C-alpha positions in Angstrom: 263.2 206.8 98.8 263.0 205.7 102.4 264.4 202.6 104.0 260.9 201.1 104.0 260.5 201.7 100.3 263.9 200.0 99.7 262.9 197.1 101.9 259.6 196.6 100.1 261.1 197.2 96.7 263.7 194.4 97.1 261.0 191.6 97.8 258.9 193.0 95.0 261.9 192.7 92.7 262.5 189.2 94.0 258.8 188.3 93.4 258.9 189.9 89.9 261.9 187.7 89.1 260.4 184.6 90.7 257.0 184.8 89.0 258.4 184.1 85.5 260.6 181.3 86.9 257.6 179.8 88.6 255.6 180.1 85.4 258.5 178.4 83.5 258.6 175.7 86.2 254.8 175.2 85.9 255.2 174.9 82.1 258.0 172.4 82.7 255.8 170.4 85.0 253.2 170.3 82.3 255.9 169.2 79.9 257.0 166.7 82.5 253.6 165.1 82.5 253.8 164.9 78.7 257.2 163.4 78.9 256.0 160.8 81.4 253.2 160.0 79.0 255.6 159.9 76.0 257.9 157.6 78.0 255.0 155.3 78.7 254.1 155.3 75.1 257.6 154.5 74.1 257.8 151.7 76.6 254.7 150.2 75.2 256.1 150.5 71.7 259.3 148.9 72.9 257.4 146.0 74.4 255.5 145.5 71.2 258.8 145.6 69.3 260.3 143.1 71.7 257.4 140.7 71.1 257.7 141.2 67.4 261.4 140.5 67.5 260.9 137.4 69.6 258.3 136.2 67.0 260.7 136.9 64.2 263.5 135.1 66.0 261.2 132.1 66.5 260.1 132.1 62.9 263.8 132.4 61.8 264.7 129.4 64.0 261.8 127.4 62.6 262.8 128.2 59.0 266.5 127.5 59.7 265.5 124.1 61.1 263.4 123.5 58.0 266.3 124.5 55.8 268.7 122.2 57.7 266.2 119.3 57.2 265.8 120.0 53.5 269.6 120.4 53.1 270.1 117.0 54.9 267.5 115.4 52.6 269.1 116.9 49.5 272.5 115.6 50.7 271.0 112.1 51.1 269.4 112.3 47.7 272.7 113.5 46.2 274.6 110.5 47.7 271.9 108.2 46.4 272.3 109.8 42.9 276.1 109.3 43.1 275.6 105.6 44.1 273.1 105.1 41.2 275.4 106.8 38.7 278.2 104.5 39.8 275.9 101.5 39.5 274.8 102.6 36.0 278.4 103.1 34.9 279.3 99.6 36.2 276.3 98.0 34.4 277.0 99.9 31.2 280.6 98.5 31.3 279.2 95.0 31.9 276.7 95.5 29.1 279.4 96.7 26.8 281.4 93.6 27.6 278.5 91.3 27.0 277.8 93.1 23.6 281.4 92.7 22.6 281.3 89.0 23.5 278.1 88.5 21.6 279.5 90.3 18.5 282.5 87.9 18.6 280.2 84.9 18.9 278.2 86.3 15.9 281.3 86.7 13.9 282.4 83.2 14.7 279.0 81.8 13.9 279.1 83.6 10.6 276.6 86.3 11.3 
């Protein structure tokens, strides 16, 4: 082997080692394009999910406001029911007093 052979052999060995690396790099570049496309797809899906989440939050807020309104109305109705129950008890007590007085009058009249 001459010096020229050794000098040529070294670059050929380098090229032999570089070619698979270049091929791998080319493959990675292809994968890179796929990754970029996948990232774009994922971003689009994320944006859709963000919109969906915003819509769900809005719907939740509306339903929560509706629930508060209904709860308030129910509370008002409960207060009214308590007031009416108290009024009924008072009127029943008054009616019982009147009935008792009438019974005494009947007994005194002879009835």
